[in-house]
C-alpha positions as CSV (number, residue, x, y, z in Angstrom):
1,M,233.4,190.4,38.5
2,T,229.6,190.2,39.6
3,P,229.1,193.4,42.2
4,I,228.1,193.6,45.5
5,Y,225.5,195.8,47.1
6,V,224.9,196.2,50.9
7,L,221.6,197.5,51.8
8,I,221.7,199.1,55.0
9,S,217.9,200.3,56.0
10,T,217.8,203.0,58.9
11,I,215.0,205.7,60.6
12,D,215.9,209.0,62.3
13,A,218.6,209.0,64.3
14,G,219.5,205.6,63.3
15,I,222.0,207.3,60.4
16,L,224.3,207.9,63.3
17,K,225.3,204.2,63.1
18,V,225.6,203.5,59.9
19,G,229.1,204.8,59.3
20,Q,230.0,202.0,61.7
21,V,228.6,199.6,59.5
22,L,230.7,200.5,56.5
23,R,234.0,198.8,55.5
24,Q,237.6,200.1,53.3
25,Q,236.3,200.5,49.5
26,A,236.7,197.2,47.8
27,E,236.1,196.6,44.2
28,A,232.5,195.9,42.9
29,V,231.2,196.7,46.3
30,Y,228.7,199.3,46.9
31,Y,226.5,200.5,49.6
32,V,223.1,201.8,49.7
33,V,221.5,203.5,52.4
34,S,217.9,203.9,52.8
35,W,216.9,206.2,55.3
36,Q,213.4,206.2,56.7
37,Q,212.4,209.7,57.8
38,T,209.6,210.1,60.6
39,A,210.0,214.1,60.9
40,S,212.6,217.0,59.4
41,P,216.2,216.1,60.6
42,T,217.4,218.7,62.4
43,D,220.2,217.9,64.8
44,E,223.4,219.2,63.7
45,A,225.2,216.0,64.4
46,I,222.7,214.2,62.1
47,Q,223.7,216.7,59.5
48,Q,227.1,215.9,59.6
49,A,226.9,212.1,59.2
50,V,225.1,212.6,56.3
51,I,227.9,214.9,54.7
52,E,230.1,212.4,55.7
53,L,228.3,209.4,54.1
54,E,227.8,211.3,51.1
55,K,232.2,211.8,50.9
56,R,232.1,208.2,49.6
57,D,231.4,207.5,45.9
58,D,231.0,204.0,46.5
59,L,227.8,205.2,48.6
60,T,224.0,206.1,47.8
61,L,222.1,207.5,50.1
62,T,218.4,207.0,49.5
63,I,215.1,208.7,51.7
64,I,212.0,207.5,52.4
65,Q,209.4,208.9,54.2
66,G,207.1,207.4,56.9
67,R,207.6,203.9,58.7
68,G,207.9,200.2,58.1
69,L,210.9,198.5,58.0
70,S,209.5,196.1,55.3
71,R,209.0,199.2,52.7
72,N,212.5,200.1,53.8
73,R,214.0,197.5,52.9
74,N,212.1,197.2,49.9
75,H,212.8,201.0,49.0
76,A,216.6,199.7,49.3
77,I,216.5,196.8,47.0
78,S,214.8,199.4,44.5
79,T,217.2,201.7,44.7
80,A,220.1,198.9,44.3
81,I,218.3,197.6,41.1
82,S,217.8,201.2,39.5
83,L,221.7,201.5,39.6
84,L,222.9,198.3,37.5
85,P,223.9,198.8,34.4
86,S,221.0,197.2,32.9
87,P,217.4,195.6,34.9
88,T,218.5,192.1,33.8
89,A,222.3,192.8,35.1
90,D,223.3,190.2,38.0
91,A,224.0,191.2,41.2
92,I,224.4,190.6,44.6
93,M,222.4,191.9,47.3
94,V,223.5,191.8,51.2
95,I,220.5,192.8,53.5
96,A,222.3,194.7,56.5
97,D,221.1,196.4,59.7
98,D,222.6,199.5,60.7
99,D,224.1,197.9,63.9
100,E,226.1,195.4,62.5
101,R,229.8,194.8,62.2
102,I,230.6,192.7,58.6
103,C,233.1,190.3,59.2
104,D,236.4,189.9,57.6
105,G,236.5,188.3,54.2
106,A,232.8,188.0,53.8
107,F,232.8,189.8,50.4
108,E,235.3,187.9,48.9
109,A,233.5,184.5,50.5
110,I,230.0,185.4,49.5
111,R,231.0,186.2,45.7
112,E,232.9,182.8,45.2
113,L,230.2,181.2,46.7
114,Y,227.9,182.2,44.1
115,S,230.1,181.6,41.3
116,R,230.8,178.3,42.1
117,Y,226.5,177.7,42.4
118,E,224.8,179.3,39.6
119,R,221.8,178.4,40.5
120,L,221.7,179.7,43.7
121,D,219.3,182.7,44.4
122,M,219.8,183.0,48.4
123,A,222.4,182.0,51.1
124,L,221.6,182.9,54.0
125,L,224.7,183.6,56.3
126,R,226.0,183.4,59.8
127,G,225.8,186.0,62.8
128,Y,227.3,186.8,65.8
129,S,226.8,188.3,68.6
130,I,228.5,191.9,69.1
131,D,228.7,191.5,72.4
132,D,230.9,188.0,73.0
133,N,231.3,186.8,69.0
134,H,229.1,184.1,69.9
135,P,227.0,182.5,67.2
136,I,223.1,184.0,67.6
137,K,221.6,180.5,66.4
138,P,222.8,176.9,65.9
139,Y,223.7,177.1,62.2
140,P,224.3,173.7,60.6
141,P,228.3,172.5,59.5
142,Q,227.8,172.5,55.8
143,L,225.8,174.2,52.9
144,I,222.1,172.9,53.1
145,S,218.7,173.7,51.1
146,Y,216.8,176.0,53.2
147,R,214.0,173.4,53.0
148,S,216.2,170.5,54.7
149,R,216.6,173.5,57.5
150,P,216.6,172.2,61.5
151,R,213.3,172.5,63.5
152,S,215.1,175.0,65.7
153,Y,216.3,177.2,62.7
154,Y,214.6,180.7,61.8
155,P,215.5,183.1,59.0
156,S,216.9,186.6,59.9
157,S,217.2,189.8,57.4
158,W,220.4,190.3,58.4
159,E,221.6,186.7,57.0
160,M,220.0,187.3,54.0
161,T,222.0,187.6,50.5
162,F,220.3,186.9,47.2
163,R,220.9,187.6,43.3
164,S,219.1,190.6,42.4
165,R,217.1,188.4,39.5
166,I,214.6,187.3,42.8
167,W,213.6,191.1,42.6
168,H,212.0,190.6,39.1
169,C,210.6,187.4,39.8
170,G,208.0,189.1,41.9
171,I,209.9,188.7,45.3
172,R,209.5,191.3,48.0
173,F,209.7,191.9,51.9
174,D,205.5,191.7,52.8
175,E,204.8,195.2,53.8
176,R,202.5,193.6,56.4
177,F,205.1,192.4,58.4
178,G,207.8,193.8,60.1
179,L,208.9,196.8,62.6
180,G,206.3,199.6,61.8
181,A,203.7,197.9,60.2
182,E,200.3,198.7,61.2
183,H,199.6,195.6,62.9
184,L,202.7,193.5,62.8
185,C,205.8,193.6,63.9
186,A,208.0,191.0,62.9
187,G,208.2,187.7,60.6
188,E,208.9,189.5,57.3
189,E,211.9,186.9,56.6
190,D,209.6,183.9,57.3
191,I,207.1,185.3,54.2
192,F,210.3,186.2,52.3
193,L,211.3,183.0,51.9
194,E,207.9,181.4,51.6
195,D,207.1,183.4,48.5
196,M,210.9,182.4,47.1
197,M,209.6,178.2,47.8
198,R,206.6,179.3,46.2
199,K,208.1,180.5,43.5
200,G,210.6,177.6,43.2
201,L,213.9,179.9,44.4
202,N,216.5,178.0,45.7
203,A,217.7,179.0,49.0
204,F,220.6,177.3,51.2
205,I,222.1,178.0,54.7
206,A,226.0,178.4,53.7
207,P,228.9,178.1,56.3
208,I,230.1,181.5,55.9
209,D,230.5,184.4,58.4
210,L,229.2,187.4,57.4
211,C,228.5,189.8,60.5
212,Q,228.4,190.9,63.8
213,T,225.3,192.2,65.4
214,N,222.6,192.5,68.3
215,P,221.1,189.3,68.9
216,Q,218.5,191.0,70.5
217,T,215.7,190.9,67.9
218,T,211.9,192.0,68.4
219,G,211.1,188.2,67.4
220,T,212.7,187.6,71.0
221,Q,210.0,189.8,72.4
222,Q,208.3,185.7,73.4
223,L,205.1,187.5,75.2
224,N,204.6,190.9,73.9
225,P,201.2,190.8,71.7
226,K,202.5,192.7,68.5
227,V,204.4,189.2,68.4
228,L,202.3,187.0,69.0
229,R,200.2,188.6,67.0
230,S,202.9,188.4,64.3
231,K,203.8,185.0,65.2
232,G,200.1,183.9,64.2
233,A,200.0,185.7,61.1
234,T,203.2,184.1,60.3
235,Y,201.7,180.6,60.7
236,G,198.6,182.0,58.9
237,Y,200.8,182.4,55.7
238,C,203.3,180.1,55.4
239,L,200.3,177.3,56.9
240,N,197.5,175.4,55.7
241,L,194.1,176.4,58.5
242,P,194.3,173.7,60.6
243,L,198.1,173.5,61.0
244,A,198.2,177.2,61.6
245,W,195.9,176.5,64.5
246,L,197.6,173.6,65.9
247,R,201.2,175.8,65.9
248,A,199.4,178.1,67.6
249,A,198.1,176.3,70.1
250,R,201.3,174.2,70.3
251,E,202.8,177.6,70.9
252,A,200.8,179.4,73.3
253,L,201.0,175.8,75.5
254,S,204.6,175.8,75.5
255,L,205.0,179.2,75.7
256,G,202.7,179.2,78.6
257,V,204.1,176.9,80.5
258,R,207.5,177.9,80.4
259,N,206.7,181.2,81.6
260,K,203.8,180.5,84.0
261,V,201.6,182.3,81.9
262,N,197.3,181.7,80.5
263,P,198.3,179.8,77.5
264,F,194.5,180.6,76.7
265,K,195.6,184.3,76.6
266,L,198.6,183.6,74.4
267,F,196.3,181.5,72.1
268,H,193.6,184.2,71.7
269,H,196.6,186.3,70.1
270,L,198.4,184.4,68.0
271,L,194.7,183.5,66.4
272,Q,194.1,187.1,65.9
273,G,197.5,187.3,63.7
274,I,196.3,183.9,61.8
275,I,192.6,185.6,61.4
276,Y,194.1,189.2,60.1
277,I,196.3,187.2,57.6
278,R,193.7,185.5,56.3
279,Q,191.6,187.9,55.5
């Protein structure tokens, strides 16, 4: 049976929420909790939470210092790979946040999907709002290639499941992107998938319910200068330079009109991101 590793990234007091993500122990389902620390934890509640997590024999707790969500996710994947019986052993990785709830039957559906499609490298699955259980975004009703995704679709980390073999292809979360990075704060999922496409790997959006989670992500803060820089950097990475400039101009104009703000100021932040990543 192909093992499934649920990779939960958290930081500081976020460790208090991790226990709510875990489900009852199941055959060949394991958890890796990558706990990022910016200071030594002294809170008694945190210490007790760690004790409870370490009681589970299906869970590995690993610690990484500093900030950077992409660093944290890479550390979680690397830890899971190190737990496999051999470097080339097949396993399914499930990216998880510390505030999500995994749907009933998700693990069985994931394992069946990957068993049916041997060439499938990644499946992006459905997420629902933890507040009202509505889909967080429009999802295609059938299995489709990520390359053929609807224009309105954008990837989220909590949708991601993938075979361990993509790690051996050199695919990583780009640590210049994502929360806690020095200059940018989002976009790491787009870059991850762009790198997969460039390697010729196969990613699909699949009609499988994976989790409930918080729909408010960093990327929804559309007028935040760091979010705009991140979006510009994503354009600069994924597109040639003329197209990146064109997308940035369209985005600035659209956001400016909708929010009644100066689009030239928005374009400046987007352009900063393009220049940063191209350099």
